[in-house]
C-alpha positions as CSV (number, residue, x, y, z in Angstrom):
1,X,-20.0,42.3,10.7
2,X,-21.9,43.3,7.5
3,X,-18.6,44.2,5.7
4,X,-17.1,40.8,6.7
5,X,-20.1,38.9,5.4
6,X,-20.0,40.9,2.1
7,X,-16.3,39.9,1.7
8,X,-17.1,36.3,2.2
9,X,-20.0,36.3,-0.2
10,X,-17.8,38.0,-2.9
11,X,-15.1,35.4,-2.5
12,X,-17.6,32.6,-2.7
13,X,-19.1,34.2,-5.9
14,X,-15.7,34.3,-7.5
15,X,-14.9,30.7,-6.5
16,X,-18.3,29.6,-7.9
17,X,-17.6,31.4,-11.2
18,X,-14.1,30.0,-11.5
19,X,-15.1,26.4,-10.7
20,X,-15.5,24.0,-13.6
21,X,-17.0,21.1,-11.7
22,X,-20.8,21.4,-11.5
23,X,-21.0,19.5,-8.2
24,X,-18.4,21.7,-6.5
25,X,-20.2,24.8,-7.9
26,X,-23.4,23.5,-6.2
27,X,-21.4,23.1,-2.9
28,X,-20.1,26.7,-3.2
29,X,-23.6,28.0,-4.0
30,X,-24.9,26.2,-0.9
31,X,-22.1,27.9,1.2
32,X,-23.0,31.3,-0.3
33,X,-26.7,30.9,0.5
34,X,-25.9,29.5,4.0
35,X,-23.7,32.6,4.7
36,X,-26.5,34.9,3.5
37,X,-29.2,33.1,5.7
38,X,-26.9,33.0,8.7
39,X,-26.1,36.8,8.3
40,X,-29.8,37.4,8.4
41,X,-30.2,35.2,11.5
42,X,-32.6,32.9,9.8
43,X,-33.1,29.5,11.4
44,X,-31.3,26.4,10.1
45,X,-29.3,28.3,7.4
46,X,-27.5,25.2,6.0
47,X,-30.7,23.1,5.8
48,X,-32.6,25.9,4.1
49,X,-29.7,26.6,1.7
50,X,-29.4,23.0,0.7
51,X,-33.1,22.8,0.1
52,X,-33.0,26.1,-2.0
53,X,-30.1,24.9,-4.2
54,X,-30.7,21.1,-4.5
55,X,-34.3,20.8,-3.6
56,X,-33.6,18.3,-0.8
57,X,-32.5,18.5,2.8
58,X,-28.8,17.8,3.7
59,X,-29.5,14.4,5.1
60,X,-31.1,13.3,1.8
61,X,-28.1,14.2,-0.3
62,X,-26.0,11.1,0.1
63,X,-28.9,8.6,-0.2
64,X,-29.9,10.5,-3.4
65,X,-26.3,10.2,-4.8
66,X,-26.3,6.5,-4.0
67,X,-29.7,5.9,-5.6
68,X,-28.5,7.7,-8.7
69,X,-25.3,5.6,-8.9
70,X,-27.2,2.4,-8.4
71,X,-29.7,3.4,-11.1
72,X,-27.0,4.3,-13.6
73,X,-24.7,1.3,-12.9
74,X,-27.3,-1.4,-12.2
75,X,-25.6,-4.7,-11.6
76,X,-22.2,-3.1,-12.1
77,X,-22.6,-1.1,-8.9
78,X,-21.2,-3.9,-6.7
79,X,-18.1,-4.1,-8.9
80,X,-17.2,-0.5,-8.0
81,X,-18.8,0.3,-4.7
82,X,-19.5,-1.2,-1.3
83,X,-23.1,-1.5,-0.2
84,X,-22.7,1.8,1.8
85,X,-21.5,3.6,-1.4
86,X,-17.8,3.8,-0.5
87,X,-15.4,2.8,-3.3
88,X,-14.2,-0.7,-3.3
89,X,-10.6,-1.0,-2.0
90,X,-8.0,-1.6,-4.5
91,X,-7.4,-5.4,-4.7
92,X,-3.7,-5.1,-5.5
93,X,-1.3,-5.3,-2.5
94,X,0.4,-2.1,-1.6
95,X,3.9,-1.7,-3.1
96,X,6.3,-0.6,-0.3
97,X,8.3,2.5,-1.2
98,X,11.9,2.5,-0.3
99,X,12.5,4.1,3.1
100,X,14.9,7.1,3.4
101,X,17.1,5.1,5.7
102,X,17.6,2.3,3.2
103,X,18.4,4.8,0.5
104,X,21.2,6.4,2.6
105,X,23.0,3.2,3.7
106,X,25.9,3.7,1.3
107,X,26.2,7.5,1.8
């Protein structure tokens, strides 16, 4: 089992090093620390890893992201996001794409 955990940790290290997006690097680091804590049979490895990397518990991450967006966007927040933080739906009606059957009528 130790060999398997070591291989997973090495892959996560490489993924973290190769990742250019800082937010995704944090996610990969959380995964790395979670694997390490789980391999050591420590309690609540994901909670502890998120706390170690981000300084907050997992259930506090999304509210913190929303608060940050609202603070940065101010009154503009409602132009881009729903109250729950999900992006506003595109107001344009969807353009139907031609179906395969209509493209092959003359074939």
